[in-house]
C-alpha positions as CSV (number, residue, x, y, z in Angstrom):
1,M,-121.5,-109.7,78.3
2,R,-118.6,-108.0,80.5
3,K,-115.0,-109.2,80.3
4,I,-113.5,-109.7,83.6
5,M,-110.0,-108.2,83.9
6,Y,-107.5,-110.2,86.3
7,P,-104.1,-108.4,87.1
8,E,-101.2,-110.2,85.5
9,S,-98.3,-111.6,87.6
10,A,-94.9,-110.5,86.6
11,H,-93.9,-114.2,85.2
12,T,-97.1,-114.5,83.2
13,A,-96.7,-111.0,81.7
14,N,-93.2,-111.8,80.6
15,T,-93.8,-115.0,79.1
16,V,-96.8,-113.8,77.2
17,H,-95.0,-110.9,75.8
18,A,-91.9,-112.9,75.1
19,A,-93.7,-115.4,73.0
20,A,-95.5,-112.7,71.2
21,E,-92.4,-110.8,70.3
22,T,-90.5,-113.5,68.6
23,P,-92.6,-115.6,66.1
24,P,-91.5,-119.3,66.0
25,T,-89.3,-120.2,62.8
26,Y,-88.0,-123.4,61.7
27,G,-84.6,-122.7,60.1
28,G,-85.7,-120.0,58.3
29,L,-89.2,-121.1,57.5
30,P,-92.4,-120.2,59.2
31,N,-93.7,-122.7,61.8
32,R,-96.8,-123.4,59.7
33,L,-97.6,-125.6,56.6
34,L,-96.5,-124.4,53.4
35,T,-97.6,-124.4,49.8
36,A,-95.6,-125.9,47.0
37,F,-94.8,-122.3,45.8
38,E,-93.5,-121.2,49.1
39,V,-91.3,-124.2,49.2
40,A,-90.1,-123.7,45.8
41,E,-89.3,-120.1,46.6
42,F,-87.3,-120.9,49.8
43,V,-85.6,-123.7,48.0
44,G,-84.7,-121.9,44.8
45,C,-86.3,-124.4,42.3
46,H,-89.2,-124.5,40.3
47,E,-92.8,-125.1,41.7
48,E,-93.2,-128.1,39.3
49,T,-89.9,-129.7,40.9
50,V,-91.5,-129.6,44.3
51,R,-94.6,-131.4,42.9
52,R,-92.3,-134.1,41.2
53,A,-90.6,-134.5,44.5
54,Y,-93.4,-135.4,46.6
55,L,-95.1,-137.5,43.7
56,R,-91.9,-139.6,43.5
57,G,-91.9,-139.8,47.5
58,L,-88.9,-137.6,48.2
59,L,-90.8,-135.0,50.0
60,V,-93.6,-135.6,52.5
61,S,-96.6,-133.6,52.1
62,Q,-100.2,-133.6,53.7
63,R,-103.5,-133.2,51.8
64,F,-105.2,-130.0,52.2
65,V,-108.7,-129.6,51.0
66,V,-109.1,-131.5,47.6
67,R,-106.6,-130.5,45.1
68,S,-104.0,-129.1,47.3
69,R,-100.8,-130.1,49.3
70,R,-98.9,-128.5,52.1
71,F,-95.5,-129.2,53.4
72,H,-94.1,-129.2,57.2
73,P,-90.8,-127.1,57.3
74,R,-89.2,-130.1,59.1
75,D,-89.8,-132.3,56.0
76,V,-88.6,-129.4,53.7
77,R,-85.3,-129.0,55.6
78,D,-85.0,-132.8,55.5
79,W,-85.4,-132.7,51.9
80,I,-82.7,-130.1,51.3
81,A,-80.3,-132.1,53.6
82,R,-80.8,-135.1,51.4
83,G,-80.1,-133.2,48.2
84,A,-83.0,-131.1,47.2
85,P,-82.1,-129.0,43.9
86,T,-81.4,-125.7,45.4
87,R,-80.1,-122.4,43.8
88,I,-76.5,-121.7,44.2
89,S,-75.5,-119.1,46.5
């Protein structure tokens, strides 16, 4: 099967390349679901602290497969704003 190549206009070429050059971030966090280890590394606490936070309802998580949880960066930033145990900088 052959690919058909269409010429790009100046407008579409700039928007496509601009989006590819700067990956989306959410306040220093990547724009994807994060594991408990990644959240703990960003916040500066232990991985078990993150698990206890979602078990207590302080941090919103989403089930991922059977035994795994993932966290949205927006929820992590919200948890930090409400007083998550962060490392002292």
